[in-house]
C-alpha positions, 0 to 999 in steps of 0.5 A, spaced: 500 500 499 502 507 498 502 513 503 495 516 500 490 516 504 483 515 502 476 516 504 472 512 507 465 512 504 463 506 509 463 513 514 457 516 510 450 516 511 445 514 505 439 516 505 432 514 501 431 515 494 424 517 496 426 522 501 429 527 495 425 532 492 426 532 485 425 537 480 423 532 474 417 528 474 418 523 468 409 523 467 409 531 467 416 532 463 415 526 457 416 528 451 412 522 446 414 521 440 407 525 436 408 529 430 410 536 430 408 542 424 414 543 422 412 547 417 413 552 423 419 552 425 425 557 422 427 556 414 434 554 416 432 550 420 427 546 416 432 546 411 437 543 416 432 538 419 430 535 411 438 535 409 439 531 416 433 526 414 434 525 408 441 523 410 439 519 415 434 515 411 440 514 405 445 511 410 440 506 413 438 503 406 446 503 405 446 499 411 451 504 414 451 506 421 447 512 425 449 514 432 447 519 436 451 522 442 447 525 446 448 529 453 444 528 460 439 533 459 436 530 453 433 524 458 432 530 463 428 534 459 422 527 458 426 525 451 427 517 453 421 515 449 422 519 443 430 518 442 427 510 443 422 511 438 428 513 433 431 505 435 425 502 434 424 504 427 431 503 425 433 510 424 439 510 429 442 504 430 446 506 436 445 511 441 450 513 447 450 518 453 456 519 459 454 516 466 449 522 469 444 520 462 444 513 464 443 515 472 437 519 470 434 514 465 434 509 471 431 514 476 426 515 471 424 508 470 425 506 478 422 512 482 418 516 475 423 522 478 430 525 477 434 531 479 436 533 485 437 540 488 445 540 488 446 547 490 441 545 497 444 538 497 452 539 498 450 544 504 448 538 507 452 533 505 446 529 502 448 531 495 448 524 491 448 519 497 441 516 495 442 508 497 437 505 491 441 509 486 448 507 489 446 500 491 442 498 484 447 501 479 452 499 482 450 492 483 448 492 476 455 494 474 459 489 478 454 483 476 454 486 469 462 486 469 462 478 471 456 476 465 460 479 460 456 486 459 457 493 457 456 499 462 449 501 459 447 494 457 448 492 465 443 497 468 438 497 462 438 488 463 436 491 471 431 495 468 428 489 463 428 483 468 426 488 474 431 486 478 438 482 477 439 473 479 445 474 483 450 468 483 451 463 490 458 464 493 459 457 491 459 458 484 462 464 485 469 462 488 468 455 484 469 460 478 475 464 481 478 458 482 478 455 476 484 455 471 480 454 465 476 460 466 479 467 463 482 471 467 477 476 466 472 471 468 476 469 475 477 476 476 470 479 476 467 473 480 472 475 486 469 482 484 463 480 485 464 476 491 466 482 495 461 485 493 456 482 496 460 480 502 460 489 503 453 490 501 450 483 505 446 482 499 444 474 497 444 470 492 437 468 488 434 473 485 433 480 487 426 484 485 428 490 484 421 494 481 422 500 475 414 501 475 416 507 469 420 504 465 416 505 459 419 512 460 426 508 459 431 509 453 434 503 456 429 499 455 427 501 448 434 499 446 433 492 450 427 492 446 430 494 439 437 490 441 441 496 439 446 498 442 446 503 448 452 505 450 455 509 456 462 513 457 464 515 463 468 519 467 471 516 473 468 520 480 463 524 475 457 521 477 453 520 484 454 512 484 461 514 485 459 517 492 456 510 494 460 504 498 458 499 493 461 502 488 468 498 484 472 501 480 475 495 477 467 493 474 466 500 471 472 499 468 471 493 464 463 495 463 465 501 460 471 499 456 466 494 453 462 499 451 467 503 448 469 498 444 462 496 442 462 505 440 467 504 435 465 497 432 460 502 430 464 507 428 468 503 423 461 502 420 460 510 419 462 510 412 456 513 407 453 514 415 451 520 419 454 522 427 449 526 431 451 529 437 446 533 441 448 537 447 454 534 449 461 537 449 465 534 452 464 526 452 462 526 445 468 529 441 473 525 446 470 518 444 469 520 437 476 522 435 479 516 439 474 511 435 475 515 428 483 514 429 481 506 431 477 504 425 481 508 420 487 504 422 484 497 421 480 500 414 486 502 411 490 496 413 483 493 408 485 498 403 478 501 405 477 508 406 473 512 412 471 519 409 464 520 407 459 521 413 456 527 416 457 530 423 452 534 425 454 537 431 447 541 435 447 544 442 445 551 445 451 555 445 451 561 440 457 561 434 457 564 427 463 561 425 461 556 418 467 551 420 466 549 413 471 554 412 476 550 417 478 552 423 477 560 426 482 565 427 484 566 434 481 572 435 475 570 434 470 566 440 469 561 436 476 558 435 475 556 443 469 552 442 473 546 443 468 540 441 467 543 434 475 543 432 475 536 434 470 535 430 472 539 425 478 534 424 475 528 423 474 529 415 468 528 411 462 534 412 462 538 418 456 543 421 454 546 428 446 548 429 444 552 435 437 548 436 434 546 443 434 539 443 427 536 444 425 541 438 431 538 434 429 531 436 421 532 435 422 535 428 427 530 426 422 524 428 417 528 424 419 529 419 423 522 418 416 519 419 413 525 414 418 522 409 417 515 411 408 516 410 410 518 403 415 511 400 
């Protein structure tokens, strides 16, 4: 052991999630997958949406990827059912978000409410200290790591099954000691044994009802059998405050999600990439995955250059990114995520638009086109 002192989470007090005041009630906030009148939109935004819709349908005709990355606010804005409908219609082939997005989606499906008062709760040391959120999500991830699942897939399975099937300690002990098992499986079995001991969880089916799962994107993804991956950063999310949190399991499940995402990026030729309200996670994982995909493609004499990147966010920008990067004296130069996307190749553009309006209008346009085919 090193000399670095560590904070002991077992000294903390945790509170029932039901006692927390939450800002958003999903039954009230949920945006249904219904049509809107897009003819009333600004002409430039309408033209932009028409273009994206055509590109998405052309990509799907060519069996190319249509990837949508979004920040947690898309979940908090009640867009679970709407984004899930893009998966059902086969318009999106892969969706992804950050750790907070997964947490909000889970809390909505479990409690029907999410989004706490950070300013007030930090003052009392209660921010993020919610027993069910910390225990169940972390437990799902440790179990998922053992089962070979990804991060989003692990939490999605818990929602879909209304619980978790916990192996016996005898079974886990046998797996951990079996030299015929892969090393990762043996290590994950030991992690799960430690988790069950720390959290006092018995073997068998742990029933965890999710009465609001109809609002969960993770539930839609499970039904549509489409990847919904999570790309977390350690310490960024409230589940890290809980004693059930395990770094190794976070790493195993998040690594699988990253490689699943990279695999989808490798199918982006003639495809579409949408980045909605994700100024850090989306561009960072995209640039690495695209380089990985090109590395393999070049070895096989293939190209990965013909794709469309559309970035949607609330920051104002007057720069035309088709002209390249702006000069350093232009404020747009510090729009870091756009510099990343602009360096990737393909066609890139930026639109300032509310995520709720964007997804509603795009859904309506795709439905409109599909109805006339």
